[in-house]
Structures are given as C-alpha cells and as structure tokens.
C-alpha positions as CSV (number, residue, x, y, z in Angstrom):
1,M,47.0,-43.8,-1.7
2,A,44.0,-42.1,-0.3
3,E,43.2,-38.7,-1.7
4,T,44.3,-36.2,0.7
5,T,42.8,-32.3,1.3
6,P,44.6,-29.4,0.2
7,P,46.6,-27.5,2.7
8,Y,44.6,-25.7,5.4
9,D,44.3,-21.8,5.7
10,E,46.2,-21.1,8.7
11,N,43.5,-18.5,9.8
12,S,40.6,-21.0,9.6
13,Y,41.8,-23.7,12.1
14,T,39.7,-22.2,15.2
15,A,37.2,-20.6,12.9
16,D,33.7,-21.4,14.1
17,L,32.3,-22.6,10.9
18,A,28.8,-23.8,10.4
19,P,28.3,-27.5,11.6
20,G,29.1,-30.1,9.3
21,S,29.9,-27.5,6.3
22,L,33.3,-29.3,5.5
23,I,32.0,-33.0,5.8
24,T,31.4,-35.0,2.7
25,Q,31.3,-38.6,3.9
26,D,30.6,-40.9,6.6
27,G,33.2,-41.2,9.7
28,Q,34.3,-37.6,9.1
29,V,34.4,-35.3,12.0
30,Q,34.6,-31.5,11.8
31,W,36.0,-29.5,14.7
32,A,35.7,-25.7,14.3
33,G,37.5,-25.5,10.9
34,L,39.4,-28.6,10.8
35,L,38.4,-31.7,9.0
36,I,39.2,-35.2,10.6
37,G,38.8,-38.6,9.3
38,P,38.8,-40.2,5.8
39,G,40.4,-38.2,3.1
40,T,42.3,-36.1,5.5
41,P,45.9,-36.4,7.0
42,F,44.1,-37.1,10.4
43,S,42.7,-40.2,10.7
44,I,40.5,-41.5,13.3
45,D,41.5,-44.8,15.2
46,K,39.5,-47.9,14.4
47,S,38.3,-47.8,18.0
48,G,36.4,-44.8,17.0
49,L,34.7,-42.1,19.2
50,S,33.8,-42.6,22.9
51,G,31.0,-40.8,24.5
52,W,29.3,-39.8,21.3
53,E,26.4,-42.4,21.3
54,D,26.5,-43.0,25.1
55,L,23.8,-41.4,27.4
56,P,25.8,-38.6,29.4
57,E,26.1,-38.9,33.2
58,Y,23.3,-37.2,35.2
59,D,22.5,-36.0,38.6
60,S,19.4,-37.4,40.1
61,S,17.0,-35.9,42.8
62,D,15.6,-39.4,43.9
63,A,14.9,-39.5,47.6
64,D,15.2,-42.6,49.6
65,R,12.0,-43.6,51.3
66,P,12.8,-43.7,55.1
67,T,10.0,-46.3,56.2
68,S,10.2,-48.6,52.9
69,H,12.2,-50.0,50.2
70,G,13.2,-47.9,47.5
71,A,13.1,-44.2,46.8
72,W,10.7,-41.5,45.4
73,P,11.7,-41.0,41.6
74,G,13.0,-37.4,41.0
75,S,14.0,-35.3,38.3
76,R,17.1,-36.3,36.3
77,Y,19.6,-33.8,34.7
78,A,22.3,-34.6,32.3
79,K,26.0,-33.6,33.1
80,P,28.3,-32.3,30.2
81,R,29.0,-34.7,27.6
82,K,32.7,-36.1,27.2
83,V,33.7,-37.2,23.7
84,G,37.2,-38.6,23.1
85,G,39.1,-40.3,20.4
86,T,42.6,-41.3,19.1
87,I,43.8,-39.4,15.9
88,V,46.4,-40.9,13.8
89,L,48.5,-38.4,12.3
90,M,50.1,-39.5,9.1
91,P,51.1,-36.4,7.0
92,E,52.3,-36.3,3.5
93,Y,55.9,-36.1,3.0
94,G,57.1,-32.7,3.6
95,G,53.9,-31.7,5.2
96,A,54.4,-32.8,9.0
97,A,55.2,-29.3,10.1
98,G,52.0,-27.8,8.8
99,A,49.8,-30.7,9.8
100,V,51.3,-30.5,13.3
101,R,50.9,-26.6,13.6
102,A,47.2,-27.0,12.3
103,L,46.4,-29.5,15.3
104,R,48.1,-27.2,17.9
105,Q,46.0,-24.2,16.6
106,S,42.7,-26.1,16.5
107,L,43.2,-28.3,19.5
108,A,44.1,-25.3,22.0
109,L,42.8,-24.4,25.1
110,L,40.0,-21.8,24.4
111,D,37.5,-20.3,26.4
112,E,34.7,-20.2,23.7
113,E,32.8,-23.3,22.6
114,R,32.5,-24.3,18.8
115,W,30.8,-26.7,16.8
116,L,31.7,-30.4,16.9
117,T,30.1,-32.2,14.3
118,V,30.1,-36.0,13.4
119,R,28.7,-37.9,10.3
120,L,27.6,-41.4,10.8
121,H,25.2,-43.5,8.4
122,G,24.3,-40.3,6.7
123,E,23.4,-38.4,9.9
124,L,25.2,-35.2,10.9
125,L,24.9,-34.4,14.5
126,A,26.3,-31.6,16.3
127,V,27.6,-30.4,19.9
128,R,29.2,-27.0,21.2
129,A,32.3,-28.0,22.9
130,R,35.7,-27.2,24.0
131,I,39.0,-29.1,23.9
132,A,39.6,-30.7,27.4
133,Q,42.6,-32.8,26.6
134,R,45.2,-33.0,24.1
135,V,48.0,-35.8,24.5
136,V,50.7,-36.3,21.8
137,P,53.5,-38.6,22.5
138,A,56.6,-37.0,21.4
139,D,58.5,-40.5,20.1
140,Q,60.6,-41.4,17.3
141,G,58.0,-41.7,14.8
142,F,56.8,-38.1,15.7
143,A,60.2,-36.6,15.8
144,T,61.4,-37.9,12.3
145,Q,58.0,-38.2,10.2
146,G,55.6,-36.4,12.3
147,S,53.4,-39.5,12.6
148,S,51.7,-39.9,16.1
149,R,48.7,-41.4,17.9
150,M,47.2,-38.6,19.8
151,S,44.4,-38.8,22.3
152,V,41.9,-35.9,22.3
153,Q,38.9,-35.2,24.4
154,W,36.1,-32.8,24.0
155,L,33.8,-31.4,26.6
156,A,30.2,-30.2,25.9
157,A,28.6,-28.3,28.5
158,D,25.3,-28.8,26.8
159,P,25.2,-32.7,26.3
160,R,22.6,-32.9,23.7
161,R,23.6,-33.7,20.2
162,Y,21.7,-31.4,17.5
163,V,20.8,-31.6,14.0
164,V,22.7,-29.1,12.1
165,N,20.0,-27.4,10.3
166,E,18.0,-24.8,12.3
167,Q,14.4,-24.9,11.8
168,V,11.9,-21.7,11.8
169,V,8.3,-21.2,12.0
170,T,6.5,-17.8,12.2
171,T,2.9,-16.7,12.9
172,S,0.9,-13.5,13.3
173,P,-1.9,-12.9,16.1
174,P,-5.3,-14.6,15.8
175,Q,-7.3,-12.9,13.1
176,P,-11.0,-13.4,12.8
177,E,-13.1,-15.0,9.9
178,S,-14.5,-12.6,7.3
179,G,-18.1,-13.7,8.3
180,L,-21.1,-14.3,6.2
181,T,-21.5,-12.8,2.7
182,W,-24.7,-11.5,1.6
183,P,-27.0,-12.6,0.1
184,L,-26.7,-15.9,1.8
185,T,-26.1,-19.0,-0.2
186,W,-26.3,-22.7,0.9
187,P,-23.9,-24.2,2.3
188,L,-23.2,-21.2,4.5
189,S,-19.6,-20.2,4.5
190,W,-18.2,-17.9,7.3
191,G,-14.7,-17.7,5.5
192,Q,-11.4,-18.5,6.8
193,A,-9.2,-17.0,9.3
194,K,-6.1,-15.4,7.9
195,S,-4.3,-16.5,11.0
196,T,-4.8,-18.9,13.8
197,G,-2.0,-17.5,16.0
198,D,-0.6,-21.1,16.4
199,A,2.8,-22.4,15.1
200,V,3.6,-26.1,15.0
201,V,6.9,-27.0,16.3
202,E,8.4,-30.6,15.5
203,N,11.2,-31.9,17.5
204,T,12.1,-35.0,15.7
205,G,14.8,-36.0,18.2
206,S,15.0,-37.9,21.7
207,A,15.8,-34.9,23.8
208,P,13.9,-31.8,24.8
209,V,15.0,-28.6,23.3
210,H,15.2,-24.9,24.0
211,P,13.8,-22.8,21.4
212,V,14.7,-19.1,20.6
213,I,11.6,-17.0,20.4
214,V,11.2,-13.7,19.0
215,F,8.2,-11.2,19.3
216,R,8.0,-8.4,17.0
217,G,5.7,-5.4,17.4
218,P,3.4,-3.7,17.2
219,C,1.8,-5.5,20.1
220,S,1.5,-5.3,23.8
221,M,2.0,-8.0,26.4
222,P,3.3,-10.6,24.1
223,S,2.7,-14.1,25.2
224,V,3.2,-17.7,24.1
225,T,1.9,-20.9,25.4
226,E,2.6,-24.6,24.7
227,R,-1.0,-25.9,24.5
228,V,-0.4,-29.5,26.1
229,S,2.1,-28.6,29.1
230,R,0.5,-25.2,29.6
231,R,3.9,-23.8,29.8
232,R,3.7,-20.2,29.2
233,L,6.1,-17.1,28.5
234,R,4.3,-13.6,29.0
235,Y,5.9,-10.0,29.4
236,A,4.5,-6.8,30.6
237,I,5.9,-4.7,27.8
238,D,4.9,-2.6,24.6
239,L,6.5,-3.3,21.4
240,T,6.1,-0.7,18.8
241,S,6.6,-1.1,15.1
242,G,10.2,-2.6,14.4
243,D,10.8,-3.5,18.0
244,E,11.9,-7.2,18.7
245,L,11.9,-9.0,22.0
246,T,14.3,-12.1,21.6
247,V,13.7,-14.7,24.3
248,D,16.7,-17.4,24.5
249,T,15.2,-20.0,26.7
250,R,18.7,-21.8,26.8
251,A,20.6,-18.8,28.0
252,G,17.5,-17.3,30.1
253,T,17.8,-14.1,28.5
254,V,15.3,-11.8,27.3
255,M,16.5,-8.9,24.9
256,L,14.9,-5.9,23.6
257,N,16.2,-5.1,20.2
258,N,19.5,-7.2,21.1
259,S,20.7,-4.3,23.3
260,A,18.7,-4.0,26.7
261,S,17.5,-6.8,29.1
262,R,13.8,-6.9,29.5
263,L,14.0,-10.1,31.8
264,H,12.3,-7.9,34.6
265,T,9.1,-7.7,32.5
266,A,8.2,-11.4,33.0
267,M,4.7,-11.7,34.5
268,A,4.2,-13.8,37.7
269,D,2.5,-16.3,35.7
270,S,5.3,-16.8,33.1
271,T,7.4,-20.0,33.2
272,P,11.0,-19.4,34.1
273,E,12.8,-19.0,30.6
274,E,15.0,-22.1,31.3
275,L,12.2,-24.5,31.8
276,F,10.3,-23.5,28.6
277,V,11.4,-26.5,26.3
278,V,9.9,-28.4,23.5
279,D,9.6,-32.0,24.1
280,P,10.4,-34.8,21.4
281,G,7.2,-34.8,18.9
282,R,4.8,-32.3,17.8
283,S,4.0,-29.2,19.7
284,E,1.6,-26.2,19.1
285,L,2.7,-22.8,20.6
286,S,0.2,-20.2,20.5
287,F,0.8,-16.5,20.0
288,R,-1.7,-14.4,22.2
289,P,-0.6,-10.8,22.7
290,E,-3.1,-8.7,24.7
291,E,-3.2,-6.2,21.8
292,S,-1.9,-6.3,18.3
293,T,-2.1,-5.4,14.7
294,A,-1.7,-7.9,11.9
295,D,1.9,-6.9,11.5
296,A,2.9,-8.2,14.8
297,L,4.7,-11.5,14.6
298,M,6.4,-14.5,16.4
299,T,9.2,-16.6,15.2
300,V,10.4,-19.6,16.8
301,R,13.8,-21.0,15.9
302,W,15.0,-24.4,17.0
303,R,17.3,-27.4,16.2
304,S,15.9,-31.0,16.9
305,A,18.2,-32.9,19.6
306,E,19.2,-36.4,20.5
307,W,20.6,-37.8,23.7
C-alpha cells in the first residue's frame, strides 16, 4: 500500500504557502496548502492535467488587408490559463470525512488567488490561480466509502507559469574610476569603477516577465533603462535616506514606502509600467538617477516564466 501523508491541519487547507514547499516528487500538485498526487489520499487520474503545457488562448489585433490577401500582423495577448484535471479520492479507512472536508475547504470559491504548483521531470512551475469549477458525483462509492472521481478546474488570470525561486539583483549608481596613481608606472592603470550602475537580469524562460523594481535613496529623479529595447522608467521625485520607491510593473503601481502612490511622478519619456517587461534571455538594466550618493540602490526582483 502506498504511504500516505499525515492528516492535514484544518487551518492550512487554504493557506497561501510558498509555491512547491510541500512537493517532494514528480507528479505532485500543490494547491495552496493541499498536496495532491502520489503519496497522498488525492491521486490524479492517469489522464493528467489539461491546459498546463498548452499555449493559452489569445486575443489578436491582426487587421485584414482591404485590397490584398491576408492581414497585417498585430499584437497578441494571452488570455487567462485554464488548468483542469480529475482527482481520484481514495481515503484511508475511517478517514473519508476528514479528506472530504479538506477538499471542500481547499477547493472553495475564494476571491484571492493562490499558488498552484506542478512538478514534472524535476521542474517546478507555478501560477497564481483560483478555483473555477468543482464537480463531485455523490454516487454510491462516495456515500459509503468517500471514494470519488471529481473534476476540478483552476483559472489563472496571468497565464504565465513561473519558476518557484525569485531572483534578485542590486546595483548602486555609477561611480567613477579612482584615476591614475602618481608616480606613474607602466602599464598605466586608471583603477576600476566601484559600480557601473548596471544590473544583469536573466529570464531563462520562454515568456516575458514583469519585474518589481525598488529605488532606495538618497537620490533624485531615479530612472532605469533596458539597454536593448530602450524601455525606461523615470520619476520626478526626491528620495531621502531610507525612502523606497517600489515599482510593480505587473500591477502598474508606484508606491513610496509602501504607503502612498507616486504614479503621477512618472516623466513624459517614461514607459507605461505595464509595458516594462524583461524578455527571454539576458537583459541589462541601467540605474541612472539625476543626483545620488553611493548609498543609493536599485533592487530588481523577478521570476523567470514559461508559456
């Protein structure tokens, strides 16, 4: 008989735990605080999950050519991802009531999204999702033993699947080289810059991602530029020592010290926050405040993502 996990804490079914924190082997799915798959009372049918490895549906802005064949290609934006599967409930003897209660609480209609994480071939990927559907046939097996084949569907508003580990890089503003040292000796050395003001962000996935960028004072008019696409974020604000301006490009928010919106400080040449993305591959972000000290800092946080 397969080893099963110990009884769940009733307060943890809907807890928004770190993605993948309960998963120990391939084929397991973690939904909030509930572990599904091998080694649990909640097996996944051999048909597996639908919609997990599929490309999501998308909207297209293609425009038909009025006087020629075909169309002008436009932008394509992915719709929410639908992930579904059949869970085979086979509780241990005497454990049917607890198992059913766990599923009721974890597979409930809630407004807040939680992490849905899947491990396949040693790779953990996660989406933020909500329950969209739960179908549990109350047949004879369910009534007498608590066994059932239930259909579950999740809906992820953001269709990208993220790696579970968040990455972080920091940089201070550019600082000049120390210059020549006298008396001069050959070969001449100009010294090394203490900081270039550039941060390397590597998105190892296949989908563009929205980073969270935090500017810390003291500095004035903080800005960051992606060196290839030339996307830029720039804000007309003075940050004193200890002040932090947090730019969440996914949410499109700009918050001072996590308490007051400063979205209105965006300069005319600043890219709309939602359009500032890190494309797959290696990107360099340049921190260039108008004035600053060596204590100023830019921190970039992101998760690589797959379609």
